N, C-alpha and C positions, 0 to 999 in steps of 0.2 A: 504493500500500500504506500509506504513512504517513498519507494522508487518511482511509482506512478505519479505521485503528487509532485515530486521533484521536477518532472517534465511539464507540469502545468502550473507555472508560477503565478498566473493571473487568476486562477480559480480560488474561491473562498472556501476555507474549511467549514464543514458542516458542524454547526453547534449542536450539543446535546439538547434534547427537547426541553430540559428544565431551565435552560438559560433564556433570558429575556431577549426578544428581538431588538434590533437597534431602534431607538426612539425616533419618532417622526416629529419634525418641527410643527407640522400643522395639526397633529392629533393631540387631543386632550385626554383621552381615556385609554388605558392599556388593555382592559378587558372588562367583562361583565361583572366581575366581583371586586373591582378596584374603583376608588374614587379618582379624582381628576388626573393627577400627575404624580410621578415619583419624586420624593424630596430627598436628595442625598444628604447624608450626615455632614455636619460642618467639618471642613478640612479634608473631605474625601477627594482624592484626585483621580480615582479610577471609576470608569463607568460600571454600573451594576451588571451590564450585560457582557462584560469582558471576562472570558474564562480565566485570564491571567490574574484577575482580582481575587480569585479563590485561593486560599492557602493550599500549598501542596500536601494535602492530606492523602491518606490511603485511598486511591480511586475506587478500589473494590468495596471498601466499607461505605463510602459515600453513595456509590451506585446502589448498593444493597439497601441502605437506609431510604433512599429516594423511592426505589421500586416498592419496598415494603410499605412505605407511607401511602403511596398511590393505591396499592392493594387494599390497605385499611380503609381509605376513603371510599373506594368503589363498593366494597362489601358492606360497609356501614350504611351507605346510601340505600342499597337494596333492602337492608334490614328495616330501615325507617319506613321506606315506601311500601313494602309488601307486608310488613307485620305490625309495627307500632301504629301506623295510620289507621288500621282497621280494628283496633281494640274497642273504641266506642261503638262501632257497628256490630261487633261481636256481642257485647253485653246487651245491646238492643235485641239481637237475634235470639238470645237465650232467655229473654223476658225480664231483665233486671230494671227496665223502666227508663223513661226519658230523663228524669232528673239525675239518676245515677250515671247515665251515659254522659251527661255533661260534667258532673263532678269528677269523674275518673280522669278527665283531661286536665284538671286544675289542682286538686288536692295533692296528688303524688308529687307535683313539682315543688311543693313547699318542703317536703322531706328531703328531696334532692338538693335543694339550695342549702338546707341546714347541714347536710352531710359534707358540703364543701368546706365547712369550718374545720373539720378534722383532717383535711387533706395534708396540711403542713405537718401535723403531728404524725400521721401515718407514714409520710415520706421519710420523716426523721427516724422513726422506729425501724422501717424497712431499709433505710439507708439507700434508697433508690426511688426515683420517680417512675422508672419503667415497671418495677415490680408492683407498685400501687396501681398504676394504670392497667396493667395486664390483669391483675386480680379483679379489679372492678369490671373490666370488660368481660372477663369470663363469667363473673357473677350475673352480669346483665344477660349474657347468652343463656345461662341456665334458667332465667325467668321464663323463657319461652317453653320450657318443658311442661310446667303445670298448665300453661295456656293451651298447649297442643293437646294434652290429655283431656282437659275440660272441653275443648272444642270437639274432640272425637266422641266424648260421651254426651255432648249436647247440653251440658249444665255446669254451672259454677255458682257458688254463693257470693253474695255481694261483698262480704267480709274478705273472702279469699281473693276475689278479683281486685279489690282495693289494696290488699296487702302485696299481691304480686306486682301491681302497677307501681306502688310506692317503692318497693325494692328495686324495680327496674329503673325508675327515674333517679332513685338515690344513688345507685351504682353508676348510672350514666353521667349525672351532673357532678358527682364527686371526683371524676377524673379531670374535670376542666382545668383547674389551676395547675395541677401537676403536669398534665399533657402540654399546656402552653409553655411552661418552663422547660420541660424536657425537649420539645421540638425546637425551641429557641437555641438550645445547646448543640444539637446535632446537625441542624441545617445551616450551612454557612450564610452569613448575612448578605453577601453579594447576590445570591440567587434566591434568597428567602421570599421576598415579596412576589416575584414572578412564579416561583414554584407553588406556593400556597394558593395563589390565585387560580392557577390551572388545576390544582388538586381540588379546590372548592368547586370549580366548574364541573369536574368529573362527578363529584358527590351530588351535585344538583341533578345531573343527567341521570344517574343511577337511581336517585330518589324518585324522580319523575317516572322513569321506566317501571320501578317497583310498584308504585301505587296504581299506575294504569294497568299493569298486569294483574294486580290484585283485584281491582274493580271489575275488570272484564271476566276474570275467573269466577268471582262471586255472582256476577250476572248470569253466567252459564249455569252455575249451581242452582240459582233461584228459578231460572227458566225451565229447568227439568221438573219442577213441581214437587220435588222430594225434600222435605225439611231436613232429613238426615244427610242427604247429599250436600246441602248448603253448609251445615256445620262441619262436615268433613272437608269441605273446601277451606273453611277457616283453619281447620287443623293443619292442612297442607301448607297454607300461607305462614302460619306461626312456626311450623317445622322448618320451612325454608328460611325464615328470618333468623331462627336460632342458629342454623348452619352458617349463614352469612356472618353472624356476629362471632361465631367460633373462628371462621376464616380471618375476620378482622383482628381477633385476639392473637392469632398466630402471626399475622403480619406485624402487630405491635411487639410481640416477643422477639421477632427476628431483628428488630432495630437495635442499634448500639446505644450505649450510654457512657458518659464520662466516667472516669475512675471514681470509686467510692469516696476517695479523699477529696475529690473535686466537687462532690455534690454538697451543696449547701442549702439549707432550708431556713426560711425566715418565718417565724410564727406571726400570725395575724394579731396585731395589737389593735383592739377595737377603737380606742381613743385616737390613735394615729390614723387608722383607716377612715374614721368618721370625720377627721379634721377638714378634708376638702369640701364636705357637705355644709360646713358652717360658715364658709367665706367664699367670696367670688361668685361666679355664675353657676357653680356645680350644684349648690343647694336648690336653686330655682329649677334647674334642669331635672334634678331628681324628683322634685314635687310635681313637675309637669308629667314626667314619665309614669310616676306612681298613680297620679290621678287619672291619667289616660288608661292605664291598665285596669283600674277599678271599673271605669265606664265601659270599656270594651268587653270585659269578662262578665258583665251582667248578661250579655247576650251571646258572646263568643262560644262558650262551651256547648250551647244548646242549638247551634246551627245544625250539628250532626243529626240529632233526633228529629229536628224540624224538617229537614230535607227527606230523611228516610221514612219517617212515620206519618207526619202530617201531610207533606206534599207528595209522599209515595214515589219519590224519584227512584229510578233503577240504580243499582250499584254502579253501572257503567256511567250513567249520567252524573252520579255523585262524584265519581273519580274525575270526570272531565271538568266539573266545576272546581274541584280542588286544584286540578292541574292548571286551569286558566289563571287563577290568582298566583300560583307558584311560579309559572313561567313569566307572567307579566312583571312580577316583582324583580326578577333577576335580569330580564331583558331591558328593563328601564334604567337599571343602575348606571350604565355609561352616560345616559342623558342627564340623570340627576348629578353625576359627578361633574359634568361640564357646567351645569347650572350652579353648583356649589362653588366651583372655581371662579366663575364670572361674577356672581352676585352675592356669594357668601352662604355659609351653612345655615344662618338664621333665617334667611329668606326661604331656603329649601325646607327648613323645619315648619315654617308657616304653611307652605304648600301641603306638606304631609298632614299636618293637624287639620286643616280645613278640608282636606280630602277624606280623612277618616271619619269626621263628625257625622256626615249623612249616610254612611254605609248601612248601618242597622235599619234606618228608616226606609231604605230601599226595599228591604224584605217585607215591610209593612204595606208598601204601595203596590207591590205586584207579586204574583206567584207564577208568572210566565217564565218558562225555563230559559228562553233565549235572552230575555231582558235581564234575568239573574246572571246569565253567563257574561253579559256585558258589564254588569255591576261587579262581578268577580274580577274581571280584567282591570277595571278601574280601582278596585280594592287593592290588588297586588301592586299596581303602580304607586298608589298613595302610601301604602305601607313601606315600599322601597324607599321613597323620599323621606319619610319620617324616620325610619331606622338608620338610614345613612347619615342624615343630619344629626340625629341624636348621638350616634357613635362619634362623629367628628367633634361635636361640641363637648361631649361628656368625657370620653376616654383620652382625647388628645389635649385636654386642658389639665391633665393629671400627670405628674412626673412618672417616668417608667418604673421606678422602684416601688411605687405605691399602687400600680395598676391591678396587680393580682388581688391584693387585699380589698381594694375598692370595688373591683368587679364582683368579688364574693359577697360583700355587703349589699351591693346593688342588686344582685340576684335574690338575696334574702328579702329585701324590701319589695322587689318586683313580685316575688312569689306570694308574699303576704297580701299584696294588693290584688292579685288575680284570684286568690282564694276568697278574699272578702267580696270581690265583685261577683264571683260565681255563687257565693252564698246568698247574695241579694237576688240573683236570677233564680236560684233554686227556690227561694221563699216565694217569689212571685208566681212561679209555675205551680208550686204546691197549693198556695192559696186559691189559685184559679183552676185547681183540679186538672192541671196539665192539658187544658183545652187549647184549641187553636188561638182563641182570643187571649189567653194568658201569655202565649208566646209573643203576640203582638204588643202586649203591654210591656213585657221585658225588653223588646227591641226599642220601644219608645223611651223607656227609662234610660236605657243604654245611650240613646242619642242625646238626651238631655245632659247626662253626666259627662259625655264626651265634650259637649259644648262648653262646659264649665272650665275645661283645661285651658281655654283661651286666656283666662285670667293670668295664668302663669306664663303663657307664651309671650304676652306683652309686658311682663315684668322682668324678662331676661335682660341683663345688661349687655350692651354690644360687646362682642369679642371677635377678634380676628383670628381665624383658624385656617391654616393652609390646607387646601384639598389634597391631602397626601394619599399615597397608595395604601389602602386598608382592605383587608380581606375578611369576609364573614363566611361561616359555614352553617348550613341548615341543620338544626337538631331534630326537628319534627315538622310535620305538615299540619297546618291549622286552616279550617275553612274561612275563618274571619280575617286572617292576615297573610295567607299564603304559606307562611312557615314561621317557626320559632327559631331565631338565629342567635349565634354567639360570635362576637368579634374574636379574631385570632390576634392576641396581644403581641405575638412575636413579629407581626408585620407593621405595627404602629411605630412611627418615628418618635423619638423622645423629645417632644416639644411641649412647652407649657405656655399658655397665653394668659394675658391679664385683661380685665375689662378695659374698654376704651373710654377713658374719662368716667364721668358719672352719668352719661347719657343713657336713657332707656328708650327702647323701641315702643 
């Protein structure tokens, strides 16, 4: 190969897929999971797409880590799409009721966010980020065993279903801080942003493929007219999801880790992590995010039973509605990145907030499938703008050393808000005897509470935040927002902004 290249001095060597392409002067967005442009660290003299910028590590180790990380993303995405997405539909199919189907999408998240608090302690005890992540991933895979058995038998108690879902989300979210730290150590900084952006895109594609396959498989099972066949299809989906998570766990185990002596953990000090919320724009941003979550989750968890039981949509139609918002959300990210770069993240946040406010009301105004499909596309785009702006304003105004702790506290506050909101929605449905009218009342209350978040929107002090390359990964699919996402902290530049004067928008 080297001899042939020697005779072709004008040819360009082919870059590995994980290196970024040369930046274009006229282009503002690198890819669908990044914001406007890449911001090199101060003093950097090498382009991030230059292979020579990477330290001469062992190529085989780096290649193995990158390949295994990609395998983890692909398998994880299929698991989310084909298994986790259909847990609410499963509990409906076995007769646990509309209210329970809504609560099972929110209550377990609280346990998961609380378990993140023990991650630093667990990593310190195990002296390894990888061991903790692999343990939690394996535990999450095992959660599909009781779900598969229950689906095959066609029954499960409410307590058992909630316990399994709580353990599943607890194991899943508990890996977050450790995984972010670990990946930041093993993926070289020069290729990190581009690699994780492409990795996240693969995860989005496999998640979409997973829940479309799941939806059409369930539609086939229902069309046969045999209730036992339908629950057997659920069993097959959960089994496939468990296998995918086991493959994901294997890919995690195959990745390297720094020497034990190099692994350092930093316990979360609540007072220190809470400090950013007490000064500057971060506190107002948190209040906006929490109040929005309360309003959204009055209705959000109950769109699943509303579509499947009240509107009697097919599983295929249900999957397409989920897919519409999911795809719209990530397709619109480059556009929102350009807008954030040109007009600022706070203008983008306003677009997102005002776009989210009327979404629940749309379900009150129409039951036409095609109009709801258009509404879902609009919902995905609005949530993409909101979450991207929130990430830029929230996480990039916090120093790098505090981000993991602050993200953990943010997740706890976020989970408390969504549980509180879903409890309000459950109370409304219960008082209305889960009638179609009760759903409409819940959607109306949700719309009103969303509108109240504008109070915090216009109390935000002006801050200047560069639209830097940031990557998000989908954790699960939600009918109300397209997906529940998490920022990949290793791709965020270490920048901290201050309010611009005392001016308020």
